[in-house]
N, C-alpha and C positions, 0 to 999 in steps of 0.2 A: 668963567666959573671961579668960585672961591678955591683957594689952595687947601682948604680943609675938607676932609671927607665927611659924608653924612654919617659914617659909622665910627670913625676914630680920627684923632688928631694926627696930622702929619708928623712923623718922628723927627725930633731935633737932632743936632750933631751927636750928643751923647747916646741917644737911643739908637742911632744908625751905627755907631761904633759897637754898641752892645750886640746889635743884631748880626753884624758882620762877625764878631767874635763867636757868638753862639752857633752861627752857620758853619764857621770853620771847625769848631769843636765837634759838631755833629758829623761833618764829613770825615774828620780824622777818625772818630769812633766807628763810623760805618766802614771805612777802609780797613781799620784794624779787625773788625768782625769778619769782613770778607777774606782777609789774609788768614785769619785763624781757621775759618772753615776750609779754605783751600789747602792750608798746610796740614790740617787734620786728615783730609781726604788723601793727600799725597803720602802721608805717613802710613796710611792703610792700603796704599797701592790702588786707590780707586780712580786715579786720574791717568793711569797708564793707557796708552793708545790701544792696547790689545783688548781692553774692556769696552771701548767705545767703537772700535773698528767694525763689528758686525752690523751696526746700524747704517754704516756708510758703504760697506763693501760686500756684504752678504745679503742678498735679496730674500733669503729664507727667513731672516729675522722679522721681516715685514709680512711676507706671504703666509708664513706658518703661525705666527703669534700675534703681531700687532694688528694687521688688517682684519683677520677674523674676529678678534676681540672688539675692534672698533665697529665692525658690522653689527655684532650682537648689541653693543651699546646703543647704536643708532636705531636698531629695530625696537628695542625695549623703550627707549626714550620717545620715539615717534608714536608708537602705539599708546603710550601713556598720555602724551600730549593730545592726540586726536580724541581720546575718550574723555580725558579730564577737562578739557576746555569747554565743550558743550554741557557736560554734566555740572561743572562749576557754575556756568552761566545760568543753568536751569535752577539750581538750588539758590543761587544769589537772588534771582528774580522771585523765587518762591518765598524767600525770607521777607520780601517787601509786600507780600499779598495782604489784602484787606481781610481775608478769611483767617481766623485765628488758628483753625486746625491745620491749614496749609502752612502758615507761618511757623507754628509751633513744631510741626513735624520736621520741616526743613531745618529749623534752628537746632533741634535735638540731634539730627543726623550730622550736621556740620560741626557742631561743638564736640560731639563724641569722637569723630574721626580726626578732628584737628588736634585733639588732646593726646592721642596715642602716637608714640614715635613710629616713624615709617618702617623701621627695621622690625618692630614687633608685628606690624601689619603684614609684612612679607613672610615672617615666620608662621603666623597663624594661617595665612593664605596657602602656604606650602603644605602645612599639616592638613588643611581642609581638602586640598586637591588630592593629597595622598590617601585620605580616608574615604572620601565620598565620590571620587571620580575615577575614570579609567585612563587619565592622561599618563602618558609614558614618563618614566623617571627622567629621560633625557630632556623632555620639553617642560617638565614641571617647574624648574627654576625660572624659566622665562615667564610663565603664567603667574607665578607667585610674585615676581618682581614687578610686573606690570600691574597686577591687582593692588599691591601695596602702594605703588606710586599713584595710581588713580584715586584710591580712597583718600589718601592724605592730601594730595595736591588739589583734587577737586574741591575739598572743603576749604582749603586756603584760597583758591581762585573764587569760590563763592563769596567769601568776604571781600575780596578785591572788587568783584562786580557790584556787590551791594554798596560798598563805599563809593565807588565811581558814580553810580546812579544817584546816590544821596548828595554827592557834591554839586550836582547841578542846581541852579536856581529854581525855586518852586514855581516861578512865573512860566517856565517852559511847560510844565504840566497844566497849569491853569489856562494858558493860551491855547494849548492843543484841545483841552476839553471845551473851551469856549467856541470852537469852530465845529464841535460835534463829533470829535474823535472818541472812539471807545477806549477802554483801558488797555486792551491788547494792542491797539493801534498806536496809542501814546508811547507804550514801551518799545514797540518794534520800530516805529518810524521817527520818534523824537528823542527819547531818552538814551536808548542803546547806541545809536550812531554818534551822538554827541559825547557820550562818556567813554567811547572806545579810545580816543586819543589820550584822555587823561589816565586811563587804566593801563595803557600799553607798556610804560616802563615797569610797572609792578608785575604785569603778566610775564614780560620777558625775563625778569629776575626769577620768577618762579619756574619758568621753563629751563633756565640755566640750572636751577636746583634739581630739576628732574634729571637732567643729563648727568650731573655729578652723583646723584643718589643711586644710579644704577650700579655703582661700585659696591654698594652694600650687599647686593645679591651675590656678587662674586666673593665677598668676604665670608659669608656664612651659609649660603645656599649652593655654592658650587656653580654659579652662573658664569659662563665663559665670556665675561665682558672684558673691556680694555685693561682695567687694572689687574684683573686676575691673570692676565698673560705674563705678568712680571715674574711670577714664581717659576713656571716651566722655562721661560726664556733665560732667566738668570742661571738656572741649573744647567742649561744646555751650553751656555757661553761662558762658563768659568766664574760663577759667582759675581757677575757684574750688576749687583742689585742697585747700586746708586745710579749707574748709567741707565739702567732699565727704567727706574722710577723717574729719572729726569726726562727721558724721551716721552714716556707716557704723560707726564705733567705738561710737556710742551704740546702734545697732541690735544689734550683737554683744553689748554689755553687757546689754541688756534680754533678749535671747534666752538667754544663758547664766545670767542671774539667774533667769529663769523655770524653767530646767532644774534648777538647784540648789535652788530653793525647793520644787519638786515633790518632789525627792529627799528633802529634809529633812522634808516632810510625810509621805512614805511611810515614812521611817525611824522617825519618831515613832509612826506607826500600827502598824508592826510591833512596836516595843518595847512599846506598850500592849497589843497582842494577846498578847504573851508573858507579860505580868504578869497576864492574866486567869486566873481560877480555874476557868473552864469553865462548863458549864451549871449552873443552879441548879435543884435538884429541889424542887418545891413540896410542901406538906403533903398535898394530895390524892394526888399521885403516890406519896409514901412510904406513905400509908395503903393504897393499892392493892397496893403491893409487899409489905406485911406479910402474915404467915401468917394463915389464916382464924381461928385462935384468938387472934390478937393484934391490937390496934389501937394506933397511936402517937398520943399526945395532941398537940394543937397547942402546949401549954405546953412539951413536950419539944423542939419544933422552934423555939421562940422566939416562938410566936404567943400570942394573948391569948384567955382564956376557954375553952380547950379542956378536955375531960375524957377520961380514958382508961378503956377498958373491956376486959375480958377475958372 
């Protein structure tokens, strides 16, 4: 291959020296920033072991605050995902309908809820549940958080589904119609299965957003999610706010990393499945399928030591 890249020229001696210099300056600036942050925290006594010790030595910090908050976060996020995914797929497919009234109605709903911030949707949902339902005040924040997440994220997922289906070549639809498949069969058996792999990264990104947006309910609705556990935990363990926020941030990182890792594994599995050539027919099966007057030799199938007879 040529020593030149298709995107840019290989840097010469002067450019390499400049790149090394800029890299060194960036590392020095980054180290200075880290030192300044650490020194500022140390000056405010936020790095003292007494503030971090409860997370390593006191199980009550987890059993009383962190794990119940994590449980509520997972419950709200899971409910929102389970409802928003099929609802978003339904509206995304409806936006591709050939009937104008279906397409227009779905488009209006999607654009309306996609334009409203999810926090406002949670607040309106909480007020509606308080005014028109008998849901207890203890359960109302969970309902409001899930409702707001579903309305907003279903509209976003609808656009993801629509874009994923439209990204497929039109020949896929034409070929399916040519063999007599109905519109619903084309969508269910041809378009959706092929577009899932293309949509998966965007869908997972939106699922990560759902997990993080549960914190909005804790901020304004009193929902006892993971981030909301920082305030009572910090008050109980001597104003260790920085330590509490750091631990909660690490939990969120681990949770979202696990979600994206699973999605990457699933995407790779789907892609490998699409590259499969299907079931392999063995020599014995082919021999049985042959007409009574013919027998296929193993040599013709790539085997060894076979003979053919007629």
